[in-house]
C-alpha positions in Angstrom: -35.1 15.7 95.8 -31.8 14.9 94.0 -30.1 11.7 95.6 -26.5 12.1 95.7 -24.0 9.5 94.0 -22.0 8.7 96.8 -20.6 5.2 96.3 -17.1 6.1 95.8 -16.8 7.3 99.4 -16.3 5.0 102.7 -19.8 4.8 103.8 -18.3 4.4 107.6 -17.0 8.1 107.6 -19.3 9.5 105.0 -21.4 12.1 106.4 -18.6 14.3 108.4 -16.2 13.5 105.7 -18.9 15.3 103.3 -18.6 18.1 105.6 -15.1 18.5 105.5 -14.9 18.4 101.9 -17.5 21.3 102.0 -15.3 23.2 104.4 -12.3 22.6 102.3 -13.7 23.5 99.0 -15.4 26.8 100.5 -11.7 27.6 102.1 -10.4 27.3 98.5 -13.1 29.5 97.2 -12.5 32.4 99.7 -8.5 32.2 98.9 -9.2 32.8 95.5 -11.7 35.4 96.0 -9.3 37.3 98.1 -7.4 37.9 95.0 -10.3 39.0 93.2 -11.0 41.3 96.0 -7.8 42.7 96.3 -7.8 43.3 92.3 -11.0 45.2 92.0 -11.8 46.3 95.2 -10.7 49.9 96.7 -9.8 50.5 100.0 -9.3 47.8 102.9 -10.0 44.2 101.6 -12.2 42.3 104.2 -10.1 39.1 103.1 -6.9 40.0 103.1 -5.9 38.7 106.3 -8.5 36.1 107.2 -8.2 34.2 103.9 -4.3 34.6 103.4 -3.7 31.0 104.0 -7.4 29.8 103.2 -5.6 27.5 100.3 -5.0 25.4 103.3 -8.1 23.7 102.2 -6.1 21.9 99.7 -4.3 20.3 102.4 -7.3 19.0 103.9 -8.6 17.9 100.4 -5.5 15.7 100.3 -5.7 14.0 103.7 -9.5 13.3 103.0 -8.2 11.7 99.6 -5.9 9.5 101.4 -8.4 8.8 104.0 -10.6 7.5 101.4 -8.0 5.6 99.6 -7.0 4.1 102.9 -10.4 3.1 103.6 -10.6 1.3 100.3 -7.4 -0.3 100.8 -8.5 -2.0 103.9 -11.6 -3.6 102.1 -10.0 -4.4 98.6 -9.6 -7.2 96.5 -5.9 -7.9 95.5 -4.3 -8.1 91.9 -3.9 -6.7 88.9 -7.4 -6.6 87.7 -8.3 -4.9 90.7 -5.9 -2.4 90.5 -6.9 -1.8 86.8 -10.6 -1.4 87.9 -9.5 0.9 90.7 -7.3 3.1 88.3 -10.4 3.0 86.0 -12.9 4.3 88.6 -10.5 7.0 90.0 -9.6 8.2 86.4 -13.6 8.4 85.5 -14.3 10.2 88.6 -11.6 12.9 88.3 -11.0 13.6 84.7 -14.0 13.9 82.5 -15.2 17.0 84.5 -11.7 18.4 84.7 -11.2 18.0 80.9 -14.4 19.8 80.1 -13.5 22.7 82.6 -9.9 22.6 80.9 -11.6 23.0 77.5 -13.3 26.0 78.5 -10.2 27.7 79.5 -8.3 26.7 76.1 -11.5 28.1 74.0 -11.2 31.4 76.3 -7.6 31.4 75.1 -8.4 31.2 71.4 -11.5 33.5 71.3 -10.9 35.9 74.0 -7.2 35.8 75.0 -7.6 39.6 76.8 -10.1 37.5 79.3 -7.5 35.1 80.6 -4.1 35.2 82.5 -1.6 36.0 79.9 0.7 33.6 81.8 -1.4 30.7 80.3 0.4 31.3 76.9 3.7 29.5 78.4 1.6 26.7 79.9 1.5 23.3 78.2 -2.0 22.4 76.9 -1.1 18.8 76.6 0.6 18.2 79.8 -2.6 20.1 81.4 -4.8 17.6 79.9 -2.8 14.7 80.8 -2.1 15.9 84.6 1.5 15.3 83.6 3.9 17.4 85.9 5.9 20.2 84.2 7.0 23.8 85.2 3.9 25.8 84.9 0.7 25.6 86.6 -1.9 23.6 84.3 -4.1 25.6 82.1 -7.0 25.1 84.5 -4.8 26.4 87.6 -6.6 24.2 90.1 -5.5 21.2 88.2 -2.1 21.4 89.9 -3.6 19.5 93.0 -5.0 16.9 90.4 -1.5 16.2 89.3 -0.7 15.1 93.1 -3.6 13.2 93.3 -3.2 11.2 90.1 0.2 10.3 91.1 -1.2 9.3 94.5 -3.5 6.9 92.8 -0.8 5.4 90.8 1.0 4.5 93.5 -2.2 3.1 95.3 -2.9 1.1 92.3 0.5 -0.6 92.5 -0.2 -1.3 96.1 -3.5 -3.0 95.4 -1.9 -5.2 92.3 1.5 -6.3 94.4 1.3 -5.7 98.1 -0.5 -8.1 100.6 -2.9 -6.3 102.9 -0.9 -7.0 105.9 2.3 -5.3 104.5 0.4 -2.0 103.2 1.0 -0.1 106.5 4.7 -0.7 106.2 4.8 0.2 102.3 3.4 3.3 103.3 5.6 4.4 106.1 8.5 3.4 103.9 7.1 5.8 101.2 7.1 8.7 103.7 10.4 7.9 105.1 11.7 8.0 101.5 9.9 11.5 101.0 11.4 12.9 104.1 15.0 11.7 103.6 14.8 13.2 100.3 13.6 16.4 101.8 15.8 16.7 104.5 18.9 15.5 102.2 18.6 18.1 99.4 16.8 21.1 98.1 13.8 20.0 95.5 15.2 18.9 92.2 14.7 21.1 89.0 12.9 18.4 87.1 9.1 18.8 87.8 8.6 14.9 87.6 11.3 14.4 90.5 9.8 17.5 92.4 6.2 15.6 92.0 7.7 12.2 93.6 9.7 13.7 96.1 7.3 16.4 97.1 6.3 16.4 100.9 2.7 17.1 100.2 2.5 13.4 99.3 2.9 13.1 103.0 -0.7 14.3 103.7 -1.7 11.7 101.5 0.0 9.0 103.1 -1.1 10.2 106.6 -4.5 10.2 105.5 -4.3 6.5 104.2 -2.9 5.4 107.7 -6.0 7.1 109.3 -8.3 5.2 107.1 -6.6 2.0 107.5 -5.9 2.2 111.5 -9.0 4.6 112.3 -10.5 2.1 114.2 -7.6 1.7 116.3 -7.8 5.4 117.7 -10.0 5.8 120.8 -13.6 7.4 120.4 -12.7 9.5 123.3 -10.0 11.2 121.5 -12.2 12.7 118.8 -13.2 15.8 120.1 -10.0 16.9 121.6 -8.2 16.1 118.0 -10.9 18.1 116.3 -10.6 21.0 118.4 -6.9 21.0 118.7 -6.5 20.5 114.8 -8.8 23.6 114.2 -6.7 25.8 116.7 -3.6 25.0 114.9 -5.2 25.5 111.4 -6.7 28.9 112.6 -3.4 29.9 114.3 -1.4 29.1 111.4 -3.7 31.1 109.1 -3.3 34.1 111.3 0.4 33.9 112.3 2.5 32.7 109.1 4.2 35.1 107.0 2.3 37.7 105.6 3.7 37.2 101.8 1.1 34.2 102.2 1.4 30.6 100.4 4.1 31.6 98.2 6.6 32.1 100.9 6.1 28.7 102.5 8.0 25.8 101.4 6.0 22.5 100.8 7.9 20.9 103.8 6.6 23.6 106.2 3.1 23.5 104.5 3.0 19.8 105.2 4.0 20.1 108.7 1.6 22.9 109.6 -1.5 22.5 107.6 -0.9 18.7 106.7 -0.9 17.8 110.5 -3.7 20.2 111.6 -5.9 18.8 108.8 -5.0 15.2 109.9 -6.2 16.1 113.5 -9.4 17.7 112.1 -9.9 14.7 109.6 -9.4 12.1 112.7 -11.6 13.9 115.0 -14.6 14.2 112.6 -14.3 10.2 111.9 -14.2 9.4 115.4 -17.2 11.7 115.9 -19.2 10.3 113.1 -21.5 8.3 115.1 -22.4 11.1 117.7 -24.5 13.1 115.5 -27.5 14.9 116.9 -30.3 16.2 114.9 -29.8 17.4 111.5 -29.9 21.0 110.9 -30.6 23.2 107.9 -27.0 24.1 108.0 -25.7 20.9 108.2 -27.9 19.6 105.1 -26.8 22.5 103.3 -22.8 21.7 104.0 -23.5 18.3 103.3 -25.0 19.2 99.6 -21.9 21.6 99.1 -19.7 18.5 99.9 -21.5 16.3 97.5 -20.8 19.1 95.1 -17.3 20.1 96.2 -15.5 18.6 93.1 -17.5 20.5 90.8 -17.1 23.7 93.0 -13.6 23.1 93.2 -13.3 23.0 89.4 -16.0 26.0 88.4 -15.4 28.6 91.0 -12.4 30.2 89.3 -14.8 31.0 86.2 -17.7 32.4 88.6 -15.7 34.9 90.9 -13.5 36.0 87.7 -16.6 36.9 85.9 -18.3 38.5 88.9 -15.1 40.4 89.9 -15.4 42.2 86.3 -18.9 42.8 86.9 -18.4 44.4 90.1 -15.7 46.5 89.0 -18.0 47.9 86.1 -20.8 48.8 88.8 -18.2 51.2 90.4 -19.7 49.7 94.0 -16.2 48.7 95.1 -15.3 51.2 97.8 -17.0 50.7 101.1 -16.9 47.9 103.6 -20.6 47.2 103.0 -20.2 46.9 99.2 -17.3 44.6 99.7 -19.5 42.2 102.1 -22.0 42.2 99.5 -19.7 41.5 96.6 -18.1 38.5 98.7 -21.4 36.6 99.9 -23.0 36.9 96.6 -19.9 35.6 95.2 -19.8 32.4 97.7 -23.4 32.1 97.2 -23.0 32.0 93.3 -20.1 29.9 93.3 -21.8 27.2 95.7 -25.0 27.5 93.3 -23.1 26.9 90.0 -21.0 24.1 91.5 -24.4 22.6 92.6 -25.8 22.9 89.3 -22.3 21.6 87.6 -22.8 18.7 89.9 -26.4 17.9 88.8 -26.0 18.5 85.3 -22.4 17.4 84.6 -20.6 15.3 87.3 -23.6 13.2 88.5 -24.5 12.3 84.6 -20.9 11.4 83.9 -20.6 9.4 87.2 -23.7 7.5 86.3 -22.6 6.9 82.8 -19.1 5.6 84.0 -20.7 3.3 86.7 -23.0 1.8 83.9 -20.1 1.0 81.8 -18.0 -0.6 84.5 -21.2 -2.7 85.7 -21.5 -3.8 82.0 -17.7 -4.5 81.8 -17.8 -6.4 85.1 -20.9 -8.7 83.9 -19.2 -9.5 80.6 -16.0 -10.6 82.1 -17.8 -12.9 84.6 -19.6 -14.4 81.4 -16.5 -15.3 79.8 -15.2 -18.8 80.1 
């Protein structure tokens, strides 16, 4: 059996955190699969209403990422060397797989321009590779979330370098207060960089980080109520928000609704971590999906785009049963491709990065 590389995750919350990673990734898959079904399917789309706001999985990802960072902050070494090491590990974790999949899109743009979204012509390839904020989506469209991740990592590295542990909570709360003040005082700025810095979605990272720092202070008995209430709010919001979908929602409303629900779900899952019973096959499968969630997140657009065209070519796009078969097959195919990408691409890259950083640390220790 292939053993996952999980050293980048906090062991105290590992299992349930992996389950939530799987849930978040599958929600995003369903959200984009909804667009494919609406584009190629005939008749009522099965995912039209249920998956209209399934990209709330992104909000769950943001809170999860913040929780991991908060856990690392709670047990971190301090200083500039620690900050540089943190940035190096985060960059190696995120960038190489993202660059590879971005390059696939760039190659398709050059060789098969009719097979990619025509709006890509207006996007900056360099900004996409650098995760630099700009007015268009990155070439690999899911990369917009990584722009937010990169900004959060940069701020966390500054905290590691300069902020004593006993002041971290105050700094995070001050950061949140500044974002809230900017959100309430003025409309979003026109500059893409300023929009990123003041974006209310950063509050989701901050809330997750505060949970990671102080999760032991939350009563264990609150675990199930938090999990149930967060899930209820999430499902209710997905069902009752405006029909236009996420495009009609401001970042502030999104953070308030889906960020709060995601935080409650994560808090409940963390508190229930040590109350697991027997491990079922479904749980094992979900944990493997959680292991490969980053690869799944990066690769699923390619899979469902190709399968959508194939589905349209078969002509079996009319009945609910045909829709259901396509959707189930697509989800399974996305999970399989994500897992293979994790095995063949992401894991080897992580192992290579770990070896490099280990040798670098040993070299530094040997220096006089």
